[in-house]
C-alpha positions in Angstrom: 21.5 -60.3 23.1 21.0 -57.6 20.5 18.2 -57.5 18.1 18.8 -56.0 14.7 16.5 -53.6 12.7 17.5 -53.2 9.1 16.3 -50.0 7.4 16.2 -49.8 3.6 14.7 -47.3 1.2 13.0 -47.5 -2.2 11.5 -45.5 -5.1 13.6 -42.3 -4.6 16.4 -41.1 -2.4 16.0 -38.4 0.3 13.0 -40.1 1.9 14.5 -39.6 5.4 15.8 -43.0 6.3 18.3 -41.4 8.6 15.7 -39.4 10.4 13.5 -42.4 10.6 16.2 -44.5 12.2 17.0 -41.8 14.7 13.4 -41.3 15.6 12.7 -45.1 16.0 15.9 -45.4 18.2 14.7 -42.5 20.3 11.3 -44.2 20.8 12.9 -47.5 21.8 15.3 -45.6 24.1 12.3 -43.9 25.7 10.9 -47.3 26.5 14.1 -48.2 28.4 16.1 -50.0 25.8 19.8 -49.5 25.0 20.3 -48.6 21.3 22.9 -47.9 18.7 22.6 -46.9 15.1 24.9 -47.8 12.2 25.1 -46.5 8.6 26.2 -48.6 5.6 27.2 -46.3 2.7 27.7 -48.1 -0.7 29.9 -45.5 -2.3 33.5 -46.3 -3.1 35.0 -43.4 -1.1 36.8 -44.7 2.0 34.9 -42.0 3.9 33.2 -38.7 3.0 36.2 -36.6 4.1 37.3 -35.7 0.6 33.8 -35.3 -0.9 32.4 -31.9 -1.8 29.7 -30.6 0.6 27.7 -30.0 -2.6 27.9 -33.7 -3.3 27.4 -35.1 0.1 26.5 -32.5 2.6 28.5 -32.0 5.8 31.1 -34.4 7.1 30.1 -35.4 10.6 33.1 -36.0 12.9 33.0 -38.4 15.9 34.9 -38.2 19.2 37.3 -40.8 18.0 38.2 -38.9 14.8 36.0 -40.6 12.2 34.8 -38.6 9.2 31.3 -40.0 8.7 28.0 -39.5 7.0 25.8 -36.6 8.2 23.1 -39.1 9.2 25.2 -39.9 12.2 24.5 -36.4 13.4 20.8 -37.2 13.4 21.6 -40.4 15.4 23.5 -38.4 18.0 21.1 -35.5 18.3 18.1 -37.8 18.8 19.6 -40.4 21.1 22.5 -38.6 22.8 24.6 -41.8 22.1 28.0 -40.7 20.9 28.8 -42.2 17.5 32.1 -44.0 16.8 34.3 -45.0 13.9 32.6 -48.4 14.1 29.2 -46.9 13.3 29.8 -46.0 9.6 31.2 -48.2 6.9 31.6 -47.6 3.2 32.2 -50.0 0.2 35.5 -48.2 -0.2 36.7 -49.0 3.3 35.6 -52.6 3.0 37.3 -53.1 -0.4 40.4 -51.4 0.9 40.7 -53.7 3.9 40.0 -56.8 1.8 42.6 -56.0 -0.8 45.1 -55.2 1.9 44.5 -58.7 3.3 44.8 -60.3 -0.1 48.1 -58.6 -0.7 49.4 -59.9 2.6 48.3 -63.4 1.7 45.8 -63.6 4.5 43.3 -65.6 2.3 45.9 -68.3 1.7 45.5 -68.4 -2.1 41.7 -68.3 -2.2 39.9 -66.4 -4.9 38.6 -63.2 -3.3 35.0 -62.6 -4.2 32.0 -60.4 -3.3 30.4 -63.5 -1.8 31.7 -64.5 0.7 34.5 -62.0 1.4 32.7 -58.7 1.0 29.4 -59.8 2.5 31.2 -61.4 5.4 33.0 -58.1 6.1 29.6 -56.3 6.1 28.1 -58.8 8.5 31.1 -58.5 10.8 30.7 -54.8 10.8 27.0 -55.0 11.7 27.6 -57.4 14.6 30.8 -55.9 16.1 30.6 -54.7 19.7 26.9 -55.3 20.2 26.9 -57.6 23.2 25.6 -55.0 25.7 22.9 -53.5 23.4 19.2 -54.3 23.1 18.7 -52.9 19.6 21.1 -52.2 16.7 19.5 -50.2 13.9 21.3 -50.6 10.6 20.5 -48.0 7.8 21.5 -49.0 4.3 22.3 -45.9 2.2 20.8 -45.4 -1.3 17.7 -47.1 -2.7 16.9 -50.8 -3.3 18.1 -51.7 -6.8 21.2 -49.5 -6.8 24.0 -51.6 -8.3 26.5 -50.5 -5.7 24.1 -51.4 -2.8 23.6 -55.1 -3.9 26.4 -56.5 -1.7 24.9 -54.8 1.3 21.4 -56.1 0.6 22.8 -59.6 0.1 24.7 -59.4 3.4 21.5 -58.2 5.1 19.7 -61.3 3.6 22.3 -63.6 4.9 22.3 -62.0 8.3 18.6 -62.2 8.6 18.7 -65.9 8.0 21.5 -66.4 10.5 19.8 -64.3 13.2 16.2 -65.6 12.6 13.0 -63.7 12.8 13.2 -63.4 16.6 16.3 -61.2 16.3 15.9 -59.3 13.1 13.3 -57.0 11.6 13.2 -55.3 8.1 11.8 -51.8 7.9 11.4 -50.5 4.3 10.9 -46.7 3.8 9.0 -46.0 0.6 7.1 -43.3 -1.2 3.3 -43.0 -1.7 3.1 -40.1 -4.1 0.0 -37.9 -4.5 -1.0 -37.3 -8.1 -2.9 -34.0 -8.2 -4.4 -34.6 -11.6 -6.1 -37.7 -10.3 -6.6 -36.4 -6.9 -5.4 -39.5 -5.2 -2.4 -41.3 -3.6 -0.7 -43.9 -5.6 0.4 -47.2 -4.0 2.0 -48.7 -7.1 5.5 -47.3 -6.5 5.5 -48.9 -3.0 4.4 -52.2 -4.4 7.1 -52.2 -7.0 9.8 -51.2 -4.5 8.7 -54.0 -2.1 8.7 -56.5 -5.1 12.3 -55.4 -5.9 13.4 -55.9 -2.3 11.6 -59.3 -2.1 13.3 -60.4 -5.4 16.6 -59.9 -3.6 15.5 -62.2 -0.8 14.2 -59.8 1.8 10.5 -59.6 2.8 10.0 -56.4 4.7 8.2 -56.7 8.0 7.2 -53.0 8.4 6.6 -50.4 5.7 7.1 -46.7 6.5 5.2 -44.8 3.8 6.3 -41.3 3.2 3.3 -39.2 1.9 2.2 -35.6 1.7 -1.5 -36.4 2.4 -3.1 -38.7 5.0 -3.1 -42.3 4.0 -6.7 -43.6 4.0 -7.5 -46.9 5.6 -8.4 -48.6 2.3 -5.0 -47.6 0.8 -3.2 -49.0 3.9 -5.1 -52.2 3.5 -4.2 -52.3 -0.2 -0.5 -51.9 0.5 -0.6 -54.5 3.2 -2.4 -57.0 0.9 0.0 -56.6 -2.1 3.1 -56.2 0.0 2.4 -59.2 2.3 2.6 -57.4 5.6 0.1 -56.8 8.5 -2.2 -53.8 8.0 -0.8 -52.4 11.3 2.7 -52.7 9.8 1.9 -50.1 7.2 2.9 -46.9 9.0 2.0 -43.5 7.4 4.9 -40.9 7.7 3.5 -37.5 6.7 5.7 -34.4 6.5 6.2 -32.8 9.9 6.4 -29.2 11.0 9.9 -30.0 12.6 12.2 -32.9 12.5 11.9 -33.0 16.3 8.1 -33.7 16.0 8.9 -36.9 14.1 9.4 -39.2 17.1 6.0 -38.1 18.5 4.3 -38.5 15.1 5.8 -42.0 14.6 4.7 -43.1 18.0 1.2 -41.9 17.4 1.1 -43.9 14.2 2.3 -47.0 16.1 5.8 -47.5 14.7 7.5 -48.5 18.0 4.5 -50.7 19.0 4.8 -52.5 15.7 8.5 -53.1 16.1 8.0 -54.6 19.6 5.1 -56.7 18.3 7.4 -58.1 15.7 9.9 -59.2 18.3 7.2 -60.4 20.7 8.3 -57.8 23.4 6.3 -55.8 25.8 7.6 -52.6 27.4 6.1 -49.7 29.3 4.8 -46.8 27.2 7.6 -44.4 26.3 8.2 -41.3 28.3 8.2 -38.7 25.6 8.0 -35.7 27.9 11.2 -34.1 26.8 10.2 -34.5 23.1 6.9 -32.8 23.8 8.8 -29.9 25.5 11.2 -29.6 22.6 8.3 -29.4 20.1 6.5 -26.9 22.3 9.6 -24.7 22.5 10.0 -24.9 18.7 6.3 -24.2 17.9 5.6 -21.6 20.5 8.6 -19.1 20.6 8.3 -15.9 22.6 10.3 -13.9 20.1 12.6 -14.2 17.2 16.1 -13.2 16.1 17.8 -12.9 12.7 21.2 -14.7 12.4 23.4 -14.4 9.3 25.6 -17.3 8.3 28.2 -16.0 6.0 29.6 -19.1 4.3 30.8 -20.8 1.2 28.4 -23.7 0.7 25.1 -21.8 1.4 23.5 -23.2 -1.8 23.0 -26.6 0.0 21.6 -26.5 3.5 22.9 -30.0 4.2 26.4 -28.7 3.9 25.8 -27.0 7.3 23.3 -29.5 8.7 24.6 -29.7 12.3 25.2 -25.9 12.4 21.6 -25.3 11.3 20.3 -27.6 14.1 22.6 -26.1 16.7 21.2 -22.7 16.0 17.7 -24.1 16.4 18.8 -25.6 19.7 20.1 -22.3 20.8 16.7 -20.8 20.0 14.9 -23.4 22.0 17.2 -22.7 25.0 16.1 -19.1 24.8 12.5 -19.7 23.7 12.9 -17.7 20.4 12.6 -18.5 16.8 15.9 -18.3 14.9 15.6 -17.0 11.4 18.7 -18.1 9.6 19.9 -15.9 6.7 22.3 -17.9 4.5 24.7 -15.4 2.9 27.2 -16.2 0.2 30.5 -14.7 1.3 31.5 -14.0 -2.3 28.7 -11.4 -2.5 30.8 -9.1 -0.3 33.8 -9.4 -2.6 31.8 -8.3 -5.6 29.9 -5.3 -4.1 30.8 -3.5 -0.8 27.3 -2.0 -0.5 26.0 -5.6 0.0 27.8 -5.8 3.3 25.7 -3.1 5.1 22.4 -3.9 3.4 22.6 -7.6 4.2 24.3 -7.5 7.7 22.7 -4.4 9.2 19.3 -6.1 9.9 21.0 -9.1 11.7 21.1 -9.7 15.4 24.1 -12.0 15.1 26.7 -13.0 12.6 28.3 -16.5 12.3 31.2 -17.4 10.0 31.4 -21.2 9.7 34.1 -23.6 8.7 35.2 -24.3 5.2 38.2 -24.9 3.0 40.0 -22.9 0.3 40.4 -19.3 -0.6 37.1 -18.7 -2.3 34.9 -16.3 -0.3 37.4 -15.6 2.5 37.7 -11.9 1.9 33.9 -11.7 2.2 34.1 -13.5 5.5 36.8 -11.2 6.8 34.6 -8.2 5.8 31.8 -9.8 7.8 34.0 -10.2 10.9 35.0 -6.5 10.6 31.4 -5.5 10.4 30.5 -7.5 13.5 33.5 -6.1 15.4 32.9 -2.5 14.5 29.1 -2.5 14.9 29.2 -4.5 18.1 27.0 -7.3 16.6 27.3 -10.7 18.4 29.8 -12.8 16.5 30.6 -16.5 16.5 33.5 -17.8 14.3 33.9 -21.6 13.9 37.1 -23.2 12.6 37.9 -21.2 9.5 35.6 -18.5 11.0 38.0 -18.2 13.9 41.0 -18.0 11.6 39.2 -15.2 9.6 38.6 -13.3 12.9 42.3 -13.5 13.6 43.3 -12.3 10.2 40.8 -9.5 10.4 42.2 -8.5 13.8 45.7 -8.7 12.6 45.0 -6.5 9.6 42.8 -3.9 11.3 43.7 -3.8 15.0 47.2 -5.1 15.2 48.7 -3.3 12.2 49.7 -6.4 10.2 48.4 -5.3 6.8 49.6 -8.4 4.9 48.2 -10.9 7.3 46.9 -14.0 5.6 46.8 -17.9 5.7 49.2 -20.2 3.9 46.1 -22.1 2.9 45.5 -19.3 0.4 49.0 -19.1 -1.0 52.5 -17.8 -0.1 52.4 -14.9 2.4 54.9 -12.8 4.3 52.6 -12.7 7.4 51.3 -16.3 8.0 48.9 -15.5 10.8 47.4 -18.9 10.0 49.5 -21.8 8.8 49.4 -25.6 8.3 49.8 -27.7 11.5 52.9 -29.8 11.3 52.8 -31.5 14.7 50.2 -32.1 17.4 49.6 -34.6 20.2 46.7 -37.0 20.0 45.6 -40.0 22.0 47.7 -42.1 19.6 50.8 -40.0 20.2 52.6 -37.3 18.2 51.0 -36.7 14.8 53.0 -35.1 12.0 51.7 -33.7 8.7 53.1 -31.8 5.7 51.8 -29.7 2.9 52.1 -32.7 0.5 50.2 -35.1 2.7 47.1 -37.0 1.4 44.0 -35.0 2.0 41.8 -37.8 3.2 41.8 -38.6 6.9 45.0 -36.5 7.6 43.6 -33.5 9.5 43.4 -32.9 13.2 40.3 -35.0 13.8 38.2 -35.9 16.7 37.9 -34.7 20.4 40.7 -32.8 21.9 40.9 -31.0 25.2 41.3 -27.2 25.6 42.3 -25.2 28.7 40.3 -22.0 29.3 41.6 -18.9 30.9 40.1 -18.2 34.3 37.6 -15.3 34.4 37.4 -15.3 30.6 34.1 -14.8 28.8 34.2 -18.2 27.3 34.8 -19.8 30.6 31.7 -18.2 31.9 29.8 -19.5 28.8 30.9 -23.0 29.8 29.6 -22.5 33.3 33.0 -21.7 34.9 34.8 -24.7 33.3 38.6 -24.5 32.9 38.9 -27.6 30.7 36.6 -28.6 27.9 36.6 -31.3 25.2 35.4 -30.5 21.6 35.6 -32.1 18.2 38.0 -30.8 15.5 38.4 -31.1 11.8 41.1 -28.8 10.4 44.5 -28.8 8.8 45.4 -25.1 9.5 45.9 -23.3 12.9 46.4 -19.8 14.1 50.1 -19.2 14.4 50.9 -18.8 18.1 53.9 -16.6 17.2 51.5 -13.8 16.5 49.7 -14.1 19.9 51.3 -11.1 21.6 50.6 -8.7 18.7 47.0 -9.9 18.2 46.3 -9.6 22.0 47.8 -6.1 21.9 45.1 -5.4 19.2 42.3 -6.6 21.6 41.9 -10.2 20.4 42.5 -12.4 23.5 43.5 -16.0 23.3 41.2 -17.5 26.0 41.6 -21.2 25.1 44.7 -23.2 24.3 45.6 -26.8 23.8 46.9 -28.5 27.0 50.5 -28.1 25.9 49.9 -24.4 25.3 50.9 -24.5 21.7 47.7 -24.5 19.6 45.1 -21.7 19.9 41.6 -23.0 20.5 39.5 -19.9 21.4 39.8 -16.2 20.9 37.5 -13.5 22.2 37.3 -9.7 22.4 36.7 -8.4 26.0 35.7 -5.0 24.6 32.8 -6.5 22.6 29.4 -7.5 23.9 29.8 -11.1 22.5 32.7 -11.9 20.1 34.0 -15.5 20.2 36.0 -17.6 17.7 36.7 -21.3 18.2 38.9 -23.7 16.3 36.7 -26.7 16.9 33.1 -27.5 15.8 30.8 -27.0 18.7 27.7 -27.7 16.5 28.7 -31.4 16.4 27.9 -31.8 20.1 24.7 -29.8 20.4 21.5 -31.7 21.2 17.8 -30.5 21.2 17.5 -31.5 24.8 21.0 -30.2 25.7 21.9 -27.2 23.5 25.6 -26.4 23.3 26.5 -23.5 25.6 28.2 -21.6 22.8 25.0 -21.6 20.8 22.8 -20.9 23.8 25.0 -17.9 24.7 25.2 -16.7 21.1 21.5 -16.7 20.7 21.0 -15.1 24.1 23.3 -12.3 23.0 21.4 -12.0 19.7 18.2 -11.6 21.8 19.8 -8.7 23.6 20.9 -7.2 20.3 17.4 -7.4 18.9 16.2 -5.1 21.8 18.7 -2.5 20.8 17.9 -2.2 17.1 
C-alpha cells in the first residue's frame, strides 16, 4: 500500500521543490523502495504546451505524449522512472474535465463547487494507479498562500486525514535567508510560512530549509520549537556544487532517515555508489570542451533545461567538463563578423529545437559554419530542419529552400505534417488546428540505415524509440536532391514517410535528428547521441 509524501514550498518560489522531490525519491529508491513522483500545477493552462519558454521554461514530453512541467525531467533523470500523462495535473485540466462532466449532466443537477468537486478530482489524481508503489511523492507548485493553489492545499489536507499519519508525510521547503548587515541567518520567514500552512490545516512533519550558510544547531532548535517539529526534522539544504550532489548532501543531513522515521520504517542504508561516481566525474574532469548552443531562448537557461543536462551527461561519459556557450541566433543575422568570432573557438555546435521564424537565418549560418569548417554538429528538431534547408540551399542548389512555418515558399523543404501514424491510429492535422496538444507528441520508432554513422552511435541498433514534439517535418519529396548534395537520410519512420535523422558521411560528426534525445538522457545513462557528440568535440579540441 503506497505511502504519500506531500511537498510544499513557502516564502519565495524557485527554492528547488522539484529537485528536492527528485533527490528524496532517488534516496528512497536506493534503499530498495519503488517510487513515483507527481506534479500538481495550479495554473489555468491545460498544460504548458502553449506557454512561452520565457514564462515557464522547457516543455517536458513523456513517452505517452504528455506536454508537462520541466520538473518531470528532474524526476526522470534522478530515478530513471519514465513519467506519464498521469504524473502532471493542472487546474486548467481539472476545471476542463469538471465542466465537461457538468455539461453532459454527469452531476445530476448538483451545484458544482470547488469543494467537493475540484478537491475530489485532485485527490483522485494523486491516488490513481498507485497500488504497486511504496512511495508516491506529490509536489505542489507555487508557494503556500497563492490563491490559485488553495484548492490543492485543501485537497492535500483532506487526503492526509483520509490516509492517516501512517500513510502520509508533509515536507515543507522554505527559506532561511542570510542578512549580511546583521551577519546572521533569519528564521522568521520560515516561521511565518509554516504558520500560513498550519492555518490551512496542514502541520508539516519535516522542514527542508534552503540556506546559503550552514544552519547552526541553535537555529535548528529554534525553528523546531516554533514550527512544532522534531529538531531532527529540520533539514538544512545548502547550495550544492552540482544538482547531482544533492542526493548525497540530503542523505548526509538525514532527510531519508527522517522520512523513514516518520513512517516507522527501517531499511538498509542506501547504495549511493552510482551517485558518488557521478559527482566524481563532474568534479574531477580530465579535460574540457567548448560547445556552442545557437538558439532562440538563450536568455533563460530553463528553456533548454534537459538539453543543458544532457550535455553535462555527455561530458560525464567522456570525463570532460562541458563549457556551454549560449549564443543568440539573431546575432548572426545582424553582423556576419559575429559568426566567425563566436563559433571559431568552439569544439562543437548544437542547434536546438524552437518555433517561429525569429533567429532561423542565424541558425542556418551556424549549420553552414559547422559543415564547412568540419566542426562537430548536432541539430535537434528545428535544428535538423535548419540543417536540411542549409544543405538544400548550399549543396543541393535549391536557393529558395525554406519552411512553410516561416511563410509561403516555392521550395517547401520543410512543411507542416498533415498525417502520421500513432499508437492511437492515423492522426490528421491542418494549418488552422489548435496549437495546444496537436503536435506529433511522444515516443515514436525510427528505423536506422545499416552501416550508417548514427546506427554505430546507437551501438549497431536498427530500430530506436525517441520522443517527439513538432508540427513540421522535412519534406520527403526533396530526399533525392538533398542526398545528392551529401546529406543522407539515415533514419526514417517505420512507414518510410517521415525523415527522422540526417547525417553527412563526408563530415567527422554531423547529425540532425527530428526528435528530442535530451529528454531520455540520464546522468547514470547518458544518451548515446550526446556521448558521441562530446566525444567528437574532444577530438576536435585536440586539432585546434
